[in-house]
PAVORO-79152 format. One record per residue: residue number from 1; residue in three letters; y, z, x of N, C-alpha, C, CB in turn. Coordinates in pm, 1 decimal. Glycine has a CB too. Example, Ala and Ser with C-alpha at 12.3 -4.5 7.8 and 13.67 -1.06 7.14 Angstrom:
BEGIN
[1; "ALA"; [-569.0; 780.0; 1319.0]; [-450.0; 780.0; 1230.0]; [-330.0; 780.0; 1320.0]; [-447.3; 904.6; 1130.8]]
[2; "SER"; [-225.0; 708.0; 1285.0]; [-106.0; 714.0; 1367.0]; [3.0; 787.0; 1290.0]; [-59.8; 572.5; 1408.4]]
This chain:
BEGIN
[1; "MET"; [202.5; -1267.7; 523.1]; [210.6; -1203.4; 653.6]; [92.5; -1107.6; 666.7]; [347.1; -1128.2; 671.8]]
[2; "ASN"; [21.3; -1118.0; 777.1]; [-89.3; -1026.1; 800.5]; [-46.2; -917.4; 899.2]; [-213.4; -1102.1; 853.4]]
[3; "LYS"; [-137.8; -828.4; 935.4]; [-102.9; -714.6; 1019.8]; [-54.4; -758.8; 1157.9]; [-222.7; -621.8; 1034.2]]
[4; "ALA"; [-119.4; -858.1; 1217.3]; [-79.8; -905.8; 1350.1]; [61.7; -963.6; 1347.3]; [-179.2; -1011.9; 1400.9]]
[5; "GLU"; [93.7; -1038.1; 1243.0]; [228.0; -1094.3; 1230.1]; [331.4; -983.8; 1207.5]; [232.8; -1195.8; 1114.7]]
[6; "LEU"; [292.8; -881.5; 1134.5]; [382.3; -767.9; 1110.5]; [409.2; -692.9; 1241.2]; [321.6; -672.0; 1004.8]]
[7; "VAL"; [306.4; -674.6; 1322.8]; [323.8; -609.3; 1452.9]; [420.2; -691.0; 1539.3]; [186.6; -592.3; 1525.0]]
[8; "GLU"; [407.1; -823.7; 1539.9]; [498.2; -908.9; 1616.7]; [642.2; -895.7; 1566.4]; [453.0; -1055.6; 1609.0]]
[9; "ALA"; [659.6; -890.6; 1434.3]; [793.8; -876.0; 1377.3]; [855.0; -742.0; 1415.7]; [789.2; -889.8; 1224.6]]
[10; "ILE"; [775.0; -637.0; 1415.6]; [823.5; -504.3; 1454.9]; [862.5; -505.0; 1601.9]; [716.0; -396.0; 1428.2]]
[11; "GLN"; [780.1; -567.9; 1685.0]; [808.9; -575.8; 1828.4]; [941.6; -646.8; 1852.8]; [695.1; -648.7; 1902.4]]
[12; "LYS"; [966.3; -756.1; 1782.9]; [1092.7; -829.1; 1797.9]; [1210.9; -744.6; 1750.8]; [1088.1; -961.3; 1719.5]]
[13; "ALA"; [1190.8; -670.7; 1639.0]; [1298.9; -587.7; 1584.6]; [1333.0; -471.1; 1676.3]; [1260.5; -535.1; 1447.3]]
[14; "LEU"; [1232.3; -419.9; 1749.6]; [1256.0; -307.5; 1841.1]; [1327.1; -350.5; 1968.8]; [1124.6; -240.6; 1876.6]]
[15; "GLY"; [1322.3; -477.9; 1999.8]; [1393.0; -527.7; 2117.9]; [1298.4; -572.0; 2227.2]; [1485.4; -422.0; 2171.6]]
[16; "LYS"; [1356.5; -627.5; 2331.7]; [1275.6; -687.0; 2438.6]; [1198.4; -585.0; 2521.6]; [1363.8; -767.0; 2529.2]]
[17; "ASP"; [1242.3; -459.6; 2520.4]; [1173.2; -357.1; 2598.9]; [1049.2; -302.3; 2528.9]; [1267.9; -243.5; 2629.2]]
[18; "ALA"; [1033.1; -330.0; 2400.8]; [919.7; -277.9; 2324.1]; [793.4; -358.4; 2353.9]; [950.6; -281.0; 2172.9]]
[19; "THR"; [684.4; -286.1; 2369.0]; [556.1; -352.9; 2392.4]; [485.8; -375.0; 2259.1]; [466.2; -269.7; 2488.8]]
[20; "LYS"; [387.4; -461.4; 2264.0]; [308.0; -486.4; 2144.1]; [235.3; -358.2; 2103.2]; [206.6; -601.6; 2168.1]]
[21; "ARG"; [190.4; -280.9; 2199.9]; [120.7; -155.1; 2174.1]; [214.0; -56.0; 2103.2]; [67.9; -94.4; 2306.4]]
[22; "ALA"; [339.3; -49.3; 2144.9]; [436.0; 41.3; 2082.2]; [462.0; -0.1; 1938.0]; [568.3; 43.4; 2161.6]]
[23; "ALA"; [471.0; -130.1; 1913.6]; [492.2; -179.6; 1777.2]; [370.8; -148.8; 1689.7]; [520.1; -331.7; 1778.3]]
[24; "GLU"; [252.0; -166.3; 1746.0]; [129.3; -136.3; 1671.4]; [119.7; 12.7; 1640.4]; [5.4; -181.7; 1750.6]]
[25; "ASP"; [157.6; 98.2; 1736.0]; [157.6; 242.9; 1714.2]; [259.5; 282.0; 1607.2]; [187.7; 316.9; 1845.6]]
[26; "ALA"; [375.2; 217.8; 1606.8]; [478.2; 246.1; 1506.6]; [428.5; 210.3; 1366.6]; [607.7; 168.5; 1538.6]]
[27; "LEU"; [367.3; 93.1; 1354.0]; [313.3; 50.9; 1225.0]; [203.0; 145.5; 1179.6]; [259.9; -92.9; 1233.1]]
[28; "SER"; [115.2; 182.0; 1270.0]; [6.3; 273.7; 1237.8]; [59.5; 408.9; 1190.6]; [-84.5; 292.7; 1359.1]]
[29; "ALA"; [165.0; 458.1; 1256.8]; [224.8; 587.2; 1218.7]; [283.2; 580.9; 1078.0]; [334.5; 627.8; 1319.4]]
[30; "VAL"; [350.0; 470.7; 1045.3]; [408.9; 455.2; 911.6]; [298.9; 449.9; 804.9]; [496.3; 326.9; 905.1]]
[31; "LEU"; [196.9; 367.7; 828.5]; [88.9; 353.7; 730.6]; [12.2; 483.7; 711.9]; [-6.8; 243.4; 773.2]]
[32; "THR"; [-13.7; 556.0; 821.0]; [-83.2; 684.6; 812.5]; [1.1; 786.1; 736.3]; [-116.2; 737.7; 953.0]]
[33; "SER"; [131.1; 786.1; 760.1]; [220.0; 879.5; 689.3]; [223.1; 849.6; 539.6]; [362.6; 872.4; 747.2]]
[34; "ILE"; [226.2; 722.8; 502.8]; [223.2; 685.9; 360.6]; [90.9; 730.6; 298.4]; [242.7; 532.2; 342.6]]
[35; "GLU"; [-19.1; 706.8; 369.3]; [-151.1; 746.5; 319.5]; [-158.8; 897.7; 297.3]; [-260.6; 702.2; 417.7]]
[36; "LYS"; [-112.7; 976.4; 394.7]; [-114.1; 1122.5; 381.6]; [-22.4; 1167.9; 269.0]; [-72.1; 1188.9; 513.6]]
[37; "GLY"; [93.7; 1105.0; 255.5]; [187.8; 1141.9; 150.0]; [132.2; 1115.3; 11.5]; [317.5; 1067.1; 167.7]]
[38; "VAL"; [64.1; 1003.6; -5.8]; [5.1; 970.4; -135.6]; [-107.5; 1068.5; -167.9]; [-48.1; 824.4; -136.3]]
[39; "LYS"; [-188.0; 1103.1; -67.9]; [-297.7; 1198.7; -90.4]; [-244.2; 1336.6; -127.2]; [-386.6; 1208.9; 34.7]]
[40; "LYS"; [-137.6; 1379.6; -58.2]; [-84.1; 1514.7; -78.3]; [3.2; 1525.8; -203.7]; [-3.5; 1556.6; 43.3]]
[41; "ASP"; [102.1; 1438.8; -215.1]; [202.7; 1450.9; -320.8]; [183.1; 1354.3; -437.4]; [338.3; 1429.5; -262.6]]
[42; "LYS"; [86.0; 1264.2; -426.8]; [56.0; 1164.8; -529.8]; [163.9; 1056.9; -543.3]; [37.6; 1233.8; -662.4]]
[43; "LYS"; [268.4; 1064.2; -456.9]; [377.7; 968.3; -467.4]; [456.3; 964.5; -336.2]; [470.9; 1004.2; -585.8]]
[44; "VAL"; [488.1; 843.6; -288.4]; [574.5; 826.8; -171.5]; [682.1; 727.1; -211.3]; [493.6; 777.9; -43.9]]
[45; "GLN"; [807.6; 772.1; -207.2]; [919.3; 687.4; -247.6]; [1004.2; 653.9; -125.2]; [1005.1; 757.1; -356.8]]
[46; "ILE"; [1022.4; 525.1; -102.9]; [1106.4; 477.5; 6.2]; [1225.8; 407.5; -59.0]; [1027.0; 380.5; 104.6]]
[47; "ILE"; [1340.5; 472.9; -54.9]; [1459.9; 422.4; -120.9]; [1493.7; 283.2; -64.9]; [1579.5; 520.9; -101.6]]
[48; "GLY"; [1519.5; 190.2; -154.6]; [1552.5; 54.5; -115.0]; [1431.3; -34.1; -92.9]; [1633.9; 57.5; 8.4]]
[49; "PHE"; [1311.3; 23.3; -96.9]; [1188.9; -55.3; -77.4]; [1097.1; -45.2; -198.0]; [1115.0; -9.0; 48.1]]
[50; "GLY"; [1054.3; 76.9; -230.9]; [967.7; 93.4; -346.4]; [893.6; 225.8; -343.9]; [869.2; -19.9; -353.8]]
[51; "THR"; [797.7; 239.6; -436.9]; [723.4; 363.1; -453.3]; [574.0; 335.2; -454.1]; [765.2; 434.4; -581.8]]
[52; "PHE"; [501.3; 410.7; -371.5]; [355.6; 409.0; -372.5]; [312.3; 528.2; -456.8]; [294.7; 415.0; -225.7]]
[53; "GLU"; [223.3; 506.2; -552.7]; [187.6; 613.0; -646.0]; [40.7; 601.7; -684.9]; [277.0; 607.8; -771.7]]
[54; "VAL"; [-22.7; 718.7; -702.9]; [-161.8; 721.5; -747.7]; [-166.6; 682.5; -895.0]; [-225.6; 862.4; -725.3]]
[55; "LYS"; [-252.0; 588.2; -927.4]; [-271.6; 543.9; -1065.7]; [-412.0; 584.0; -1109.0]; [-250.3; 388.9; -1080.1]]
[56; "LYS"; [-422.8; 638.1; -1229.4]; [-552.7; 679.1; -1282.3]; [-600.5; 578.5; -1386.0]; [-544.7; 820.5; -1343.8]]
[57; "ARG"; [-727.5; 545.1; -1377.6]; [-789.0; 457.5; -1477.1]; [-891.9; 538.6; -1553.3]; [-854.1; 331.4; -1411.0]]
[58; "ALA"; [-883.3; 535.6; -1683.9]; [-975.9; 610.2; -1768.2]; [-1112.2; 540.8; -1769.9]; [-919.9; 624.0; -1911.9]]
[59; "ALA"; [-1215.4; 617.6; -1802.8]; [-1348.1; 559.3; -1820.1]; [-1342.7; 464.4; -1939.1]; [-1457.2; 669.9; -1840.8]]
[60; "ARG"; [-1422.6; 358.4; -1933.3]; [-1417.9; 260.8; -2041.5]; [-1551.2; 185.7; -2051.0]; [-1301.2; 161.6; -2019.9]]
[61; "GLN"; [-1566.8; 114.5; -2159.4]; [-1685.0; 30.8; -2179.8]; [-1656.9; -107.0; -2122.1]; [-1722.8; 21.3; -2331.2]]
[62; "GLY"; [-1755.2; -163.5; -2058.3]; [-1742.7; -297.2; -2003.8]; [-1869.8; -375.6; -2030.2]; [-1712.3; -292.4; -1853.7]]
[63; "ARG"; [-1873.9; -495.9; -1981.4]; [-1992.7; -580.3; -1997.8]; [-2034.4; -634.8; -1862.2]; [-1965.8; -696.6; -2097.7]]
[64; "ASN"; [-2165.1; -636.2; -1839.2]; [-2219.0; -699.2; -1720.6]; [-2204.2; -849.9; -1741.3]; [-2369.5; -657.3; -1694.9]]
[65; "PRO"; [-2127.0; -918.6; -1656.9]; [-2103.1; -1060.7; -1679.9]; [-2229.6; -1146.6; -1667.0]; [-1998.9; -1110.0; -1583.3]]
[66; "LYS"; [-2326.3; -1098.1; -1593.9]; [-2449.3; -1174.8; -1574.0]; [-2541.3; -1167.5; -1695.2]; [-2522.7; -1124.9; -1450.8]]
[67; "THR"; [-2557.6; -1044.9; -1750.5]; [-2652.1; -1026.6; -1861.4]; [-2584.5; -1008.9; -1996.5]; [-2739.4; -907.7; -1834.3]]
[68; "GLY"; [-2454.4; -974.9; -1996.3]; [-2384.9; -949.4; -2122.0]; [-2411.1; -810.1; -2176.5]; [-2425.3; -1051.6; -2224.2]]
[69; "GLU"; [-2489.0; -731.2; -2103.9]; [-2524.3; -595.9; -2147.3]; [-2404.0; -501.6; -2134.9]; [-2643.0; -542.1; -2064.3]]
[70; "ALA"; [-2385.0; -415.2; -2236.2]; [-2276.2; -317.5; -2233.6]; [-2305.6; -212.7; -2126.8]; [-2257.9; -250.4; -2373.0]]
[71; "MET"; [-2200.0; -169.3; -2058.8]; [-2216.3; -67.6; -1955.7]; [-2091.8; 19.6; -1950.6]; [-2243.6; -132.2; -1817.8]]
[72; "LYS"; [-2109.2; 138.8; -1899.4]; [-1997.4; 232.1; -1889.9]; [-1935.8; 219.9; -1750.2]; [-2043.8; 379.3; -1918.7]]
[73; "ILE"; [-1804.0; 205.4; -1745.4]; [-1730.2; 199.5; -1619.1]; [-1664.6; 335.7; -1600.5]; [-1622.8; 82.1; -1618.2]]
[74; "ALA"; [-1693.6; 398.6; -1488.4]; [-1645.0; 534.0; -1461.8]; [-1493.4; 536.3; -1439.6]; [-1716.6; 592.6; -1339.7]]
[75; "ALA"; [-1433.2; 652.3; -1462.4]; [-1291.3; 672.3; -1435.0]; [-1269.4; 659.3; -1284.2]; [-1242.1; 811.8; -1487.6]]
[76; "SER"; [-1152.0; 613.5; -1244.5]; [-1123.2; 596.7; -1102.3]; [-974.6; 613.8; -1075.4]; [-1170.4; 459.2; -1053.5]]
[77; "LYS"; [-941.9; 621.9; -947.5]; [-803.2; 630.3; -903.1]; [-778.8; 518.6; -802.6]; [-771.4; 770.3; -840.8]]
[78; "SER"; [-655.4; 469.3; -800.2]; [-615.6; 370.8; -700.2]; [-468.4; 392.9; -668.9]; [-641.7; 224.3; -749.9]]
[79; "VAL"; [-417.9; 321.6; -570.6]; [-277.2; 333.5; -534.3]; [-204.6; 208.7; -583.0]; [-259.6; 352.6; -380.0]]
[80; "GLY"; [-95.6; 231.4; -652.8]; [-12.9; 122.0; -700.6]; [120.2; 121.0; -627.1]; [9.3; 132.9; -851.8]]
[81; "PHE"; [185.1; 6.4; -627.8]; [316.6; -6.4; -565.2]; [413.2; -65.2; -664.8]; [310.2; -93.6; -437.9]]
[82; "LYS"; [527.8; -1.2; -677.9]; [632.9; -52.3; -764.7]; [755.1; -79.9; -677.8]; [666.5; 48.6; -880.5]]
[83; "ALA"; [795.5; -204.8; -671.9]; [908.7; -244.9; -588.1]; [1040.4; -190.9; -645.6]; [914.6; -399.1; -575.9]]
[84; "SER"; [1133.6; -157.5; -556.8]; [1264.4; -108.7; -601.1]; [1347.3; -227.5; -650.8]; [1338.6; -33.3; -485.2]]
[85; "SER"; [1451.7; -196.2; -725.5]; [1539.0; -301.7; -775.8]; [1609.2; -375.4; -661.9]; [1642.2; -243.3; -871.7]]
[86; "THR"; [1636.4; -305.5; -550.7]; [1697.6; -367.8; -433.9]; [1604.2; -473.1; -375.3]; [1732.4; -261.7; -327.8]]
[87; "LEU"; [1476.7; -439.1; -361.7]; [1378.4; -533.9; -309.0]; [1360.9; -651.2; -403.0]; [1244.0; -465.0; -285.9]]
[88; "LYS"; [1352.1; -623.5; -533.4]; [1336.6; -731.3; -631.6]; [1456.1; -826.6; -629.2]; [1319.2; -672.9; -772.3]]
[89; "ALA"; [1576.0; -771.7; -613.9]; [1696.0; -854.9; -612.9]; [1700.0; -946.6; -490.2]; [1821.1; -766.9; -616.5]]
[90; "GLY"; [1638.7; -903.1; -381.9]; [1637.7; -982.9; -260.1]; [1534.8; -1093.9; -259.7]; [1614.1; -895.1; -144.1]]
[91; "LEU"; [1449.5; -1097.6; -359.1]; [1346.0; -1201.1; -363.1]; [1403.1; -1328.4; -409.8]; [1231.2; -1161.5; -451.4]]
């Protein structure tokens, strides 16, 4: 499912009076809130769905696949998602 399909699903769930613009605004508000929550608190937990959490990767040695030369890969952060047991059970 891509973003356009998700907007259509939200529009259908909101009912016949909901516009596509309202569904898109609702999705945007949810995604922005998750983004702000992860930046501020490092974790956003949605009971029954899952948890978005900042993951840290330590600096490490790697290899350039083209030349085989050793190189240093800098430490970084990314966002991970862990599905709740309720979501996993529904799959």
